[in-house]
BATI-946956 format. One record per atom (N, C-alpha, C): residue number from 0; residue in one letter; atom name; x, y, z. Coordinates in nm, 3 decimals, always signed. Layout:
<rs>
<r><seq>NUM</seq><type>a</type><atom>CA</atom><X>X</X><Y>Y</Y><Z>Z</Z></r>
...
</rs>
This chain:
<rs>
<r><seq>0</seq><type>t</type><atom>N</atom><X>-3.704</X><Y>+2.845</Y><Z>-2.564</Z></r>
<r><seq>0</seq><type>t</type><atom>CA</atom><X>-3.825</X><Y>+2.809</Y><Z>-2.493</Z></r>
<r><seq>0</seq><type>t</type><atom>C</atom><X>-3.865</X><Y>+2.666</Y><Z>-2.527</Z></r>
<r><seq>1</seq><type>t</type><atom>N</atom><X>-3.957</X><Y>+2.611</Y><Z>-2.452</Z></r>
<r><seq>1</seq><type>t</type><atom>CA</atom><X>-4.003</X><Y>+2.473</Y><Z>-2.475</Z></r>
<r><seq>1</seq><type>t</type><atom>C</atom><X>-4.142</X><Y>+2.475</Y><Z>-2.538</Z></r>
<r><seq>2</seq><type>i</type><atom>N</atom><X>-4.188</X><Y>+2.359</Y><Z>-2.581</Z></r>
<r><seq>2</seq><type>i</type><atom>CA</atom><X>-4.323</X><Y>+2.347</Y><Z>-2.636</Z></r>
<r><seq>2</seq><type>i</type><atom>C</atom><X>-4.426</X><Y>+2.390</Y><Z>-2.531</Z></r>
<r><seq>3</seq><type>g</type><atom>N</atom><X>-4.409</X><Y>+2.343</Y><Z>-2.407</Z></r>
<r><seq>3</seq><type>g</type><atom>CA</atom><X>-4.500</X><Y>+2.383</Y><Z>-2.300</Z></r>
<r><seq>3</seq><type>g</type><atom>C</atom><X>-4.499</X><Y>+2.532</Y><Z>-2.275</Z></r>
<r><seq>4</seq><type>g</type><atom>N</atom><X>-4.379</X><Y>+2.592</Y><Z>-2.283</Z></r>
<r><seq>4</seq><type>g</type><atom>CA</atom><X>-4.368</X><Y>+2.736</Y><Z>-2.266</Z></r>
<r><seq>4</seq><type>g</type><atom>C</atom><X>-4.439</X><Y>+2.813</Y><Z>-2.375</Z></r>
<r><seq>5</seq><type>i</type><atom>N</atom><X>-4.433</X><Y>+2.761</Y><Z>-2.497</Z></r>
<r><seq>5</seq><type>i</type><atom>CA</atom><X>-4.502</X><Y>+2.825</Y><Z>-2.610</Z></r>
<r><seq>5</seq><type>i</type><atom>C</atom><X>-4.652</X><Y>+2.816</Y><Z>-2.591</Z></r>
<r><seq>6</seq><type>i</type><atom>N</atom><X>-4.700</X><Y>+2.699</Y><Z>-2.555</Z></r>
<r><seq>6</seq><type>i</type><atom>CA</atom><X>-4.844</X><Y>+2.678</Y><Z>-2.538</Z></r>
<r><seq>6</seq><type>i</type><atom>C</atom><X>-4.900</X><Y>+2.762</Y><Z>-2.424</Z></r>
<r><seq>7</seq><type>c</type><atom>N</atom><X>-4.826</X><Y>+2.771</Y><Z>-2.314</Z></r>
<r><seq>7</seq><type>c</type><atom>CA</atom><X>-4.873</X><Y>+2.844</Y><Z>-2.196</Z></r>
<r><seq>7</seq><type>c</type><atom>C</atom><X>-4.824</X><Y>+2.989</Y><Z>-2.191</Z></r>
<r><seq>8</seq><type>n</type><atom>N</atom><X>-4.756</X><Y>+3.035</Y><Z>-2.296</Z></r>
<r><seq>8</seq><type>n</type><atom>CA</atom><X>-4.704</X><Y>+3.173</Y><Z>-2.303</Z></r>
<r><seq>8</seq><type>n</type><atom>C</atom><X>-4.608</X><Y>+3.203</Y><Z>-2.189</Z></r>
<r><seq>9</seq><type>l</type><atom>N</atom><X>-4.514</X><Y>+3.113</Y><Z>-2.163</Z></r>
<r><seq>9</seq><type>l</type><atom>CA</atom><X>-4.419</X><Y>+3.131</Y><Z>-2.054</Z></r>
<r><seq>9</seq><type>l</type><atom>C</atom><X>-4.279</X><Y>+3.152</Y><Z>-2.109</Z></r>
<r><seq>10</seq><type>r</type><atom>N</atom><X>-4.201</X><Y>+3.227</Y><Z>-2.035</Z></r>
<r><seq>10</seq><type>r</type><atom>CA</atom><X>-4.060</X><Y>+3.251</Y><Z>-2.070</Z></r>
<r><seq>10</seq><type>r</type><atom>C</atom><X>-3.981</X><Y>+3.256</Y><Z>-1.940</Z></r>
<r><seq>11</seq><type>v</type><atom>N</atom><X>-3.859</X><Y>+3.204</Y><Z>-1.942</Z></r>
<r><seq>11</seq><type>v</type><atom>CA</atom><X>-3.770</X><Y>+3.212</Y><Z>-1.826</Z></r>
<r><seq>11</seq><type>v</type><atom>C</atom><X>-3.674</X><Y>+3.328</Y><Z>-1.848</Z></r>
<r><seq>12</seq><type>i</type><atom>N</atom><X>-3.667</X><Y>+3.416</Y><Z>-1.749</Z></r>
<r><seq>12</seq><type>i</type><atom>CA</atom><X>-3.575</X><Y>+3.530</Y><Z>-1.757</Z></r>
<r><seq>12</seq><type>i</type><atom>C</atom><X>-3.489</X><Y>+3.533</Y><Z>-1.631</Z></r>
<r><seq>13</seq><type>r</type><atom>N</atom><X>-3.380</X><Y>+3.607</Y><Z>-1.636</Z></r>
<r><seq>13</seq><type>r</type><atom>CA</atom><X>-3.296</X><Y>+3.625</Y><Z>-1.518</Z></r>
<r><seq>13</seq><type>r</type><atom>C</atom><X>-3.361</X><Y>+3.726</Y><Z>-1.424</Z></r>
<r><seq>14</seq><type>t</type><atom>N</atom><X>-3.321</X><Y>+3.726</Y><Z>-1.299</Z></r>
<r><seq>14</seq><type>t</type><atom>CA</atom><X>-3.384</X><Y>+3.815</Y><Z>-1.201</Z></r>
<r><seq>14</seq><type>t</type><atom>C</atom><X>-3.361</X><Y>+3.962</Y><Z>-1.231</Z></r>
<r><seq>15</seq><type>n</type><atom>N</atom><X>-3.261</X><Y>+3.993</Y><Z>-1.314</Z></r>
<r><seq>15</seq><type>n</type><atom>CA</atom><X>-3.238</X><Y>+4.133</Y><Z>-1.352</Z></r>
<r><seq>15</seq><type>n</type><atom>C</atom><X>-3.316</X><Y>+4.171</Y><Z>-1.477</Z></r>
<r><seq>16</seq><type>g</type><atom>N</atom><X>-3.402</X><Y>+4.081</Y><Z>-1.527</Z></r>
<r><seq>16</seq><type>g</type><atom>CA</atom><X>-3.486</X><Y>+4.108</Y><Z>-1.643</Z></r>
<r><seq>16</seq><type>g</type><atom>C</atom><X>-3.422</X><Y>+4.076</Y><Z>-1.778</Z></r>
<r><seq>17</seq><type>q</type><atom>N</atom><X>-3.297</X><Y>+4.036</Y><Z>-1.777</Z></r>
<r><seq>17</seq><type>q</type><atom>CA</atom><X>-3.227</X><Y>+4.003</Y><Z>-1.901</Z></r>
<r><seq>17</seq><type>q</type><atom>C</atom><X>-3.266</X><Y>+3.864</Y><Z>-1.950</Z></r>
<r><seq>18</seq><type>p</type><atom>N</atom><X>-3.246</X><Y>+3.836</Y><Z>-2.079</Z></r>
<r><seq>18</seq><type>p</type><atom>CA</atom><X>-3.273</X><Y>+3.702</Y><Z>-2.131</Z></r>
<r><seq>18</seq><type>p</type><atom>C</atom><X>-3.181</X><Y>+3.598</Y><Z>-2.066</Z></r>
<r><seq>19</seq><type>l</type><atom>N</atom><X>-3.225</X><Y>+3.477</Y><Z>-2.069</Z></r>
<r><seq>19</seq><type>l</type><atom>CA</atom><X>-3.151</X><Y>+3.365</Y><Z>-2.012</Z></r>
<r><seq>19</seq><type>l</type><atom>C</atom><X>-3.027</X><Y>+3.337</Y><Z>-2.095</Z></r>
<r><seq>20</seq><type>r</type><atom>N</atom><X>-2.913</X><Y>+3.318</Y><Z>-2.029</Z></r>
<r><seq>20</seq><type>r</type><atom>CA</atom><X>-2.789</X><Y>+3.278</Y><Z>-2.096</Z></r>
<r><seq>20</seq><type>r</type><atom>C</atom><X>-2.777</X><Y>+3.126</Y><Z>-2.089</Z></r>
<r><seq>21</seq><type>y</type><atom>N</atom><X>-2.685</X><Y>+3.072</Y><Z>-2.167</Z></r>
<r><seq>21</seq><type>y</type><atom>CA</atom><X>-2.664</X><Y>+2.928</Y><Z>-2.169</Z></r>
<r><seq>21</seq><type>y</type><atom>C</atom><X>-2.628</X><Y>+2.877</Y><Z>-2.029</Z></r>
<r><seq>22</seq><type>l</type><atom>N</atom><X>-2.536</X><Y>+2.946</Y><Z>-1.961</Z></r>
<r><seq>22</seq><type>l</type><atom>CA</atom><X>-2.494</X><Y>+2.903</Y><Z>-1.828</Z></r>
<r><seq>22</seq><type>l</type><atom>C</atom><X>-2.609</X><Y>+2.905</Y><Z>-1.729</Z></r>
<r><seq>23</seq><type>d</type><atom>N</atom><X>-2.695</X><Y>+3.006</Y><Z>-1.738</Z></r>
<r><seq>23</seq><type>d</type><atom>CA</atom><X>-2.813</X><Y>+3.014</Y><Z>-1.650</Z></r>
<r><seq>23</seq><type>d</type><atom>C</atom><X>-2.904</X><Y>+2.894</Y><Z>-1.673</Z></r>
<r><seq>24</seq><type>a</type><atom>N</atom><X>-2.926</X><Y>+2.862</Y><Z>-1.799</Z></r>
<r><seq>24</seq><type>a</type><atom>CA</atom><X>-3.013</X><Y>+2.750</Y><Z>-1.834</Z></r>
<r><seq>24</seq><type>a</type><atom>C</atom><X>-2.953</X><Y>+2.618</Y><Z>-1.785</Z></r>
<r><seq>25</seq><type>l</type><atom>N</atom><X>-2.821</X><Y>+2.605</Y><Z>-1.796</Z></r>
<r><seq>25</seq><type>l</type><atom>CA</atom><X>-2.754</X><Y>+2.484</Y><Z>-1.750</Z></r>
<r><seq>25</seq><type>l</type><atom>C</atom><X>-2.767</X><Y>+2.469</Y><Z>-1.599</Z></r>
<r><seq>26</seq><type>v</type><atom>N</atom><X>-2.740</X><Y>+2.576</Y><Z>-1.526</Z></r>
<r><seq>26</seq><type>v</type><atom>CA</atom><X>-2.752</X><Y>+2.572</Y><Z>-1.379</Z></r>
<r><seq>26</seq><type>v</type><atom>C</atom><X>-2.896</X><Y>+2.543</Y><Z>-1.339</Z></r>
<r><seq>27</seq><type>r</type><atom>N</atom><X>-2.992</X><Y>+2.606</Y><Z>-1.405</Z></r>
<r><seq>27</seq><type>r</type><atom>CA</atom><X>-3.134</X><Y>+2.583</Y><Z>-1.374</Z></r>
<r><seq>27</seq><type>r</type><atom>C</atom><X>-3.173</X><Y>+2.438</Y><Z>-1.402</Z></r>
<r><seq>28</seq><type>g</type><atom>N</atom><X>-3.127</X><Y>+2.386</Y><Z>-1.515</Z></r>
<r><seq>28</seq><type>g</type><atom>CA</atom><X>-3.160</X><Y>+2.247</Y><Z>-1.550</Z></r>
<r><seq>28</seq><type>g</type><atom>C</atom><X>-3.101</X><Y>+2.147</Y><Z>-1.454</Z></r>
<r><seq>29</seq><type>l</type><atom>N</atom><X>-2.974</X><Y>+2.164</Y><Z>-1.418</Z></r>
<r><seq>29</seq><type>l</type><atom>CA</atom><X>-2.910</X><Y>+2.071</Y><Z>-1.325</Z></r>
<r><seq>29</seq><type>l</type><atom>C</atom><X>-2.969</X><Y>+2.083</Y><Z>-1.184</Z></r>
<r><seq>30</seq><type>s</type><atom>N</atom><X>-2.998</X><Y>+2.203</Y><Z>-1.140</Z></r>
<r><seq>30</seq><type>s</type><atom>CA</atom><X>-3.054</X><Y>+2.219</Y><Z>-1.007</Z></r>
<r><seq>30</seq><type>s</type><atom>C</atom><X>-3.201</X><Y>+2.174</Y><Z>-1.001</Z></r>
<r><seq>31</seq><type>s</type><atom>N</atom><X>-3.268</X><Y>+2.167</Y><Z>-1.115</Z></r>
<r><seq>31</seq><type>s</type><atom>CA</atom><X>-3.405</X><Y>+2.116</Y><Z>-1.115</Z></r>
<r><seq>31</seq><type>s</type><atom>C</atom><X>-3.407</X><Y>+1.967</Y><Z>-1.078</Z></r>
<r><seq>32</seq><type>l</type><atom>N</atom><X>-3.298</X><Y>+1.897</Y><Z>-1.107</Z></r>
<r><seq>32</seq><type>l</type><atom>CA</atom><X>-3.288</X><Y>+1.756</Y><Z>-1.064</Z></r>
<r><seq>32</seq><type>l</type><atom>C</atom><X>-3.294</X><Y>+1.748</Y><Z>-0.912</Z></r>
<r><seq>33</seq><type>f</type><atom>N</atom><X>-3.227</X><Y>+1.840</Y><Z>-0.846</Z></r>
<r><seq>33</seq><type>f</type><atom>CA</atom><X>-3.231</X><Y>+1.846</Y><Z>-0.700</Z></r>
<r><seq>33</seq><type>f</type><atom>C</atom><X>-3.372</X><Y>+1.879</Y><Z>-0.650</Z></r>
<r><seq>34</seq><type>s</type><atom>N</atom><X>-3.439</X><Y>+1.973</Y><Z>-0.717</Z></r>
<r><seq>34</seq><type>s</type><atom>CA</atom><X>-3.576</X><Y>+2.011</Y><Z>-0.677</Z></r>
<r><seq>34</seq><type>s</type><atom>C</atom><X>-3.671</X><Y>+1.892</Y><Z>-0.684</Z></r>
<r><seq>35</seq><type>f</type><atom>N</atom><X>-3.657</X><Y>+1.810</Y><Z>-0.788</Z></r>
<r><seq>35</seq><type>f</type><atom>CA</atom><X>-3.743</X><Y>+1.693</Y><Z>-0.802</Z></r>
<r><seq>35</seq><type>f</type><atom>C</atom><X>-3.699</X><Y>+1.581</Y><Z>-0.709</Z></r>
<r><seq>36</seq><type>a</type><atom>N</atom><X>-3.568</X><Y>+1.564</Y><Z>-0.690</Z></r>
<r><seq>36</seq><type>a</type><atom>CA</atom><X>-3.517</X><Y>+1.454</Y><Z>-0.608</Z></r>
<r><seq>36</seq><type>a</type><atom>C</atom><X>-3.556</X><Y>+1.469</Y><Z>-0.462</Z></r>
<r><seq>37</seq><type>a</type><atom>N</atom><X>-3.577</X><Y>+1.590</Y><Z>-0.417</Z></r>
<r><seq>37</seq><type>a</type><atom>CA</atom><X>-3.616</X><Y>+1.614</Y><Z>-0.278</Z></r>
<r><seq>37</seq><type>a</type><atom>C</atom><X>-3.767</X><Y>+1.595</Y><Z>-0.263</Z></r>
<r><seq>38</seq><type>l</type><atom>N</atom><X>-3.816</X><Y>+1.484</Y><Z>-0.315</Z></r>
<r><seq>38</seq><type>l</type><atom>CA</atom><X>-3.958</X><Y>+1.448</Y><Z>-0.310</Z></r>
<r><seq>38</seq><type>l</type><atom>C</atom><X>-4.048</X><Y>+1.554</Y><Z>-0.373</Z></r>
<r><seq>39</seq><type>g</type><atom>N</atom><X>-3.993</X><Y>+1.629</Y><Z>-0.467</Z></r>
<r><seq>39</seq><type>g</type><atom>CA</atom><X>-4.070</X><Y>+1.731</Y><Z>-0.536</Z></r>
<r><seq>39</seq><type>g</type><atom>C</atom><X>-4.092</X><Y>+1.858</Y><Z>-0.456</Z></r>
<r><seq>40</seq><type>l</type><atom>N</atom><X>-4.033</X><Y>+1.865</Y><Z>-0.337</Z></r>
<r><seq>40</seq><type>l</type><atom>CA</atom><X>-4.053</X><Y>+1.983</Y><Z>-0.252</Z></r>
<r><seq>40</seq><type>l</type><atom>C</atom><X>-4.001</X><Y>+2.110</Y><Z>-0.315</Z></r>
<r><seq>41</seq><type>g</type><atom>N</atom><X>-3.892</X><Y>+2.099</Y><Z>-0.391</Z></r>
<r><seq>41</seq><type>g</type><atom>CA</atom><X>-3.836</X><Y>+2.216</Y><Z>-0.457</Z></r>
<r><seq>41</seq><type>g</type><atom>C</atom><X>-3.928</X><Y>+2.275</Y><Z>-0.560</Z></r>
<r><seq>42</seq><type>v</type><atom>N</atom><X>-4.008</X><Y>+2.191</Y><Z>-0.623</Z></r>
<r><seq>42</seq><type>v</type><atom>CA</atom><X>-4.104</X><Y>+2.238</Y><Z>-0.723</Z></r>
<r><seq>42</seq><type>v</type><atom>C</atom><X>-4.230</X><Y>+2.291</Y><Z>-0.654</Z></r>
<r><seq>43</seq><type>l</type><atom>N</atom><X>-4.274</X><Y>+2.221</Y><Z>-0.553</Z></r>
<r><seq>43</seq><type>l</type><atom>CA</atom><X>-4.394</X><Y>+2.264</Y><Z>-0.480</Z></r>
<r><seq>43</seq><type>l</type><atom>C</atom><X>-4.370</X><Y>+2.390</Y><Z>-0.398</Z></r>
<r><seq>44</seq><type>w</type><atom>N</atom><X>-4.244</X><Y>+2.427</Y><Z>-0.382</Z></r>
<r><seq>44</seq><type>w</type><atom>CA</atom><X>-4.209</X><Y>+2.546</Y><Z>-0.306</Z></r>
<r><seq>44</seq><type>w</type><atom>C</atom><X>-4.277</X><Y>+2.672</Y><Z>-0.360</Z></r>
<r><seq>45</seq><type>i</type><atom>N</atom><X>-4.308</X><Y>+2.674</Y><Z>-0.489</Z></r>
<r><seq>45</seq><type>i</type><atom>CA</atom><X>-4.371</X><Y>+2.793</Y><Z>-0.549</Z></r>
<r><seq>45</seq><type>i</type><atom>C</atom><X>-4.506</X><Y>+2.824</Y><Z>-0.485</Z></r>
<r><seq>46</seq><type>l</type><atom>N</atom><X>-4.569</X><Y>+2.726</Y><Z>-0.424</Z></r>
<r><seq>46</seq><type>l</type><atom>CA</atom><X>-4.699</X><Y>+2.749</Y><Z>-0.360</Z></r>
<r><seq>46</seq><type>l</type><atom>C</atom><X>-4.685</X><Y>+2.834</Y><Z>-0.234</Z></r>
<r><seq>47</seq><type>r</type><atom>N</atom><X>-4.566</X><Y>+2.834</Y><Z>-0.171</Z></r>
<r><seq>47</seq><type>r</type><atom>CA</atom><X>-4.544</X><Y>+2.908</Y><Z>-0.047</Z></r>
<r><seq>47</seq><type>r</type><atom>C</atom><X>-4.455</X><Y>+3.030</Y><Z>-0.065</Z></r>
<r><seq>48</seq><type>d</type><atom>N</atom><X>-4.382</X><Y>+3.036</Y><Z>-0.174</Z></r>
<r><seq>48</seq><type>d</type><atom>CA</atom><X>-4.286</X><Y>+3.143</Y><Z>-0.194</Z></r>
<r><seq>48</seq><type>d</type><atom>C</atom><X>-4.356</X><Y>+3.271</Y><Z>-0.242</Z></r>
<r><seq>49</seq><type>p</type><atom>N</atom><X>-4.330</X><Y>+3.386</Y><Z>-0.179</Z></r>
<r><seq>49</seq><type>p</type><atom>CA</atom><X>-4.396</X><Y>+3.510</Y><Z>-0.221</Z></r>
<r><seq>49</seq><type>p</type><atom>C</atom><X>-4.357</X><Y>+3.553</Y><Z>-0.363</Z></r>
<r><seq>50</seq><type>e</type><atom>N</atom><X>-4.239</X><Y>+3.514</Y><Z>-0.409</Z></r>
<r><seq>50</seq><type>e</type><atom>CA</atom><X>-4.196</X><Y>+3.549</Y><Z>-0.545</Z></r>
<r><seq>50</seq><type>e</type><atom>C</atom><X>-4.229</X><Y>+3.440</Y><Z>-0.646</Z></r>
<r><seq>51</seq><type>r</type><atom>N</atom><X>-4.293</X><Y>+3.333</Y><Z>-0.601</Z></r>
<r><seq>51</seq><type>r</type><atom>CA</atom><X>-4.334</X><Y>+3.221</Y><Z>-0.686</Z></r>
<r><seq>51</seq><type>r</type><atom>C</atom><X>-4.216</X><Y>+3.157</Y><Z>-0.760</Z></r>
<r><seq>52</seq><type>q</type><atom>N</atom><X>-4.104</X><Y>+3.141</Y><Z>-0.687</Z></r>
<r><seq>52</seq><type>q</type><atom>CA</atom><X>-3.987</X><Y>+3.077</Y><Z>-0.744</Z></r>
<r><seq>52</seq><type>q</type><atom>C</atom><X>-3.969</X><Y>+2.938</Y><Z>-0.683</Z></r>
<r><seq>53</seq><type>s</type><atom>N</atom><X>-3.937</X><Y>+2.842</Y><Z>-0.768</Z></r>
<r><seq>53</seq><type>s</type><atom>CA</atom><X>-3.901</X><Y>+2.710</Y><Z>-0.718</Z></r>
<r><seq>53</seq><type>s</type><atom>C</atom><X>-3.755</X><Y>+2.715</Y><Z>-0.674</Z></r>
<r><seq>54</seq><type>w</type><atom>N</atom><X>-3.707</X><Y>+2.606</Y><Z>-0.614</Z></r>
<r><seq>54</seq><type>w</type><atom>CA</atom><X>-3.569</X><Y>+2.604</Y><Z>-0.567</Z></r>
<r><seq>54</seq><type>w</type><atom>C</atom><X>-3.471</X><Y>+2.624</Y><Z>-0.682</Z></r>
<r><seq>55</seq><type>h</type><atom>N</atom><X>-3.497</X><Y>+2.559</Y><Z>-0.795</Z></r>
<r><seq>55</seq><type>h</type><atom>CA</atom><X>-3.402</X><Y>+2.572</Y><Z>-0.905</Z></r>
<r><seq>55</seq><type>h</type><atom>C</atom><X>-3.404</X><Y>+2.712</Y><Z>-0.965</Z></r>
<r><seq>56</seq><type>d</type><atom>N</atom><X>-3.516</X><Y>+2.783</Y><Z>-0.957</Z></r>
<r><seq>56</seq><type>d</type><atom>CA</atom><X>-3.519</X><Y>+2.922</Y><Z>-1.000</Z></r>
<r><seq>56</seq><type>d</type><atom>C</atom><X>-3.437</X><Y>+3.010</Y><Z>-0.904</Z></r>
<r><seq>57</seq><type>k</type><atom>N</atom><X>-3.448</X><Y>+2.983</Y><Z>-0.775</Z></r>
<r><seq>57</seq><type>k</type><atom>CA</atom><X>-3.371</X><Y>+3.059</Y><Z>-0.677</Z></r>
<r><seq>57</seq><type>k</type><atom>C</atom><X>-3.222</X><Y>+3.035</Y><Z>-0.695</Z></r>
<r><seq>58</seq><type>i</type><atom>N</atom><X>-3.183</X><Y>+2.910</Y><Z>-0.718</Z></r>
<r><seq>58</seq><type>i</type><atom>CA</atom><X>-3.041</X><Y>+2.876</Y><Z>-0.736</Z></r>
<r><seq>58</seq><type>i</type><atom>C</atom><X>-2.986</X><Y>+2.943</Y><Z>-0.861</Z></r>
<r><seq>59</seq><type>a</type><atom>N</atom><X>-3.061</X><Y>+2.939</Y><Z>-0.970</Z></r>
<r><seq>59</seq><type>a</type><atom>CA</atom><X>-3.013</X><Y>+2.993</Y><Z>-1.098</Z></r>
<r><seq>59</seq><type>a</type><atom>C</atom><X>-3.037</X><Y>+3.143</Y><Z>-1.111</Z></r>
<r><seq>60</seq><type>g</type><atom>N</atom><X>-3.115</X><Y>+3.202</Y><Z>-1.022</Z></r>
<r><seq>60</seq><type>g</type><atom>CA</atom><X>-3.145</X><Y>+3.345</Y><Z>-1.031</Z></r>
<r><seq>60</seq><type>g</type><atom>C</atom><X>-3.237</X><Y>+3.376</Y><Z>-1.147</Z></r>
<r><seq>61</seq><type>t</type><atom>N</atom><X>-3.346</X><Y>+3.298</Y><Z>-1.159</Z></r>
<r><seq>61</seq><type>t</type><atom>CA</atom><X>-3.439</X><Y>+3.314</Y><Z>-1.270</Z></r>
<r><seq>61</seq><type>t</type><atom>C</atom><X>-3.583</X><Y>+3.326</Y><Z>-1.221</Z></r>
<r><seq>62</seq><type>y</type><atom>N</atom><X>-3.667</X><Y>+3.377</Y><Z>-1.309</Z></r>
<r><seq>62</seq><type>y</type><atom>CA</atom><X>-3.812</X><Y>+3.382</Y><Z>-1.290</Z></r>
<r><seq>62</seq><type>y</type><atom>C</atom><X>-3.878</X><Y>+3.321</Y><Z>-1.412</Z></r>
<r><seq>63</seq><type>v</type><atom>N</atom><X>-3.996</X><Y>+3.264</Y><Z>-1.392</Z></r>
<r><seq>63</seq><type>v</type><atom>CA</atom><X>-4.080</X><Y>+3.223</Y><Z>-1.504</Z></r>
<r><seq>63</seq><type>v</type><atom>C</atom><X>-4.188</X><Y>+3.328</Y><Z>-1.516</Z></r>
<r><seq>64</seq><type>v</type><atom>N</atom><X>-4.200</X><Y>+3.390</Y><Z>-1.634</Z></r>
<r><seq>64</seq><type>v</type><atom>CA</atom><X>-4.296</X><Y>+3.498</Y><Z>-1.654</Z></r>
<r><seq>64</seq><type>v</type><atom>C</atom><X>-4.390</X><Y>+3.464</Y><Z>-1.769</Z></r>
<r><seq>65</seq><type>t</type><atom>N</atom><X>-4.507</X><Y>+3.525</Y><Z>-1.767</Z></r>
<r><seq>65</seq><type>t</type><atom>CA</atom><X>-4.604</X><Y>+3.512</Y><Z>-1.875</Z></r>
<r><seq>65</seq><type>t</type><atom>C</atom><X>-4.577</X><Y>+3.622</Y><Z>-1.977</Z></r>
<r><seq>66</seq><type>v</type><atom>N</atom><X>-4.580</X><Y>+3.586</Y><Z>-2.105</Z></r>
<r><seq>66</seq><type>v</type><atom>CA</atom><X>-4.557</X><Y>+3.683</Y><Z>-2.210</Z></r>
<r><seq>66</seq><type>v</type><atom>C</atom><X>-4.680</X><Y>+3.688</Y><Z>-2.302</Z></r>
<r><seq>67</seq><type>p</type><atom>N</atom><X>-4.700</X><Y>+3.798</Y><Z>-2.373</Z></r>
<r><seq>67</seq><type>p</type><atom>CA</atom><X>-4.814</X><Y>+3.807</Y><Z>-2.465</Z></r>
<r><seq>67</seq><type>p</type><atom>C</atom><X>-4.798</X><Y>+3.708</Y><Z>-2.580</Z></r>
<r><seq>68</seq><type>r</type><atom>N</atom><X>-4.909</X><Y>+3.668</Y><Z>-2.639</Z></r>
<r><seq>68</seq><type>r</type><atom>CA</atom><X>-4.906</X><Y>+3.573</Y><Z>-2.752</Z></r>
<r><seq>68</seq><type>r</type><atom>C</atom><X>-4.822</X><Y>+3.624</Y><Z>-2.867</Z></r>
<r><seq>69</seq><type>s</type><atom>N</atom><X>-4.818</X><Y>+3.754</Y><Z>-2.885</Z></r>
<r><seq>69</seq><type>s</type><atom>CA</atom><X>-4.745</X><Y>+3.812</Y><Z>-2.998</Z></r>
<r><seq>69</seq><type>s</type><atom>C</atom><X>-4.594</X><Y>+3.819</Y><Z>-2.973</Z></r>
<r><seq>70</seq><type>f</type><atom>N</atom><X>-4.548</X><Y>+3.777</Y><Z>-2.855</Z></r>
<r><seq>70</seq><type>f</type><atom>CA</atom><X>-4.406</X><Y>+3.783</Y><Z>-2.821</Z></r>
<r><seq>70</seq><type>f</type><atom>C</atom><X>-4.328</X><Y>+3.686</Y><Z>-2.910</Z></r>
<r><seq>71</seq><type>p</type><atom>N</atom><X>-4.215</X><Y>+3.728</Y><Z>-2.968</Z></r>
<r><seq>71</seq><type>p</type><atom>CA</atom><X>-4.139</X><Y>+3.638</Y><Z>-3.056</Z></r>
<r><seq>71</seq><type>p</type><atom>C</atom><X>-4.081</X><Y>+3.520</Y><Z>-2.979</Z></r>
<r><seq>72</seq><type>l</type><atom>N</atom><X>-4.068</X><Y>+3.406</Y><Z>-3.046</Z></r>
<r><seq>72</seq><type>l</type><atom>CA</atom><X>-4.018</X><Y>+3.284</Y><Z>-2.983</Z></r>
<r><seq>72</seq><type>l</type><atom>C</atom><X>-3.871</X><Y>+3.294</Y><Z>-2.944</Z></r>
<r><seq>73</seq><type>l</type><atom>N</atom><X>-3.792</X><Y>+3.360</Y><Z>-3.024</Z></r>
<r><seq>73</seq><type>l</type><atom>CA</atom><X>-3.648</X><Y>+3.369</Y><Z>-2.995</Z></r>
<r><seq>73</seq><type>l</type><atom>C</atom><X>-3.606</X><Y>+3.505</Y><Z>-2.955</Z></r>
</rs>
């Protein structure tokens, strides 16, 4: 997780509910460049998407979820 994820109680998981693997994180990170490069439309997409996924989340098959404060970091 990141510092921002810790502060905001966020975690990235795969669409099947499993923890993120290294390959998933790599695909998500590289495709986020595309989301930002398209004038930020890929990131702003969450405002219109019923599942609240950005383009890079859709490409990588991930969700960003809120976790309780007591949730372990690793």
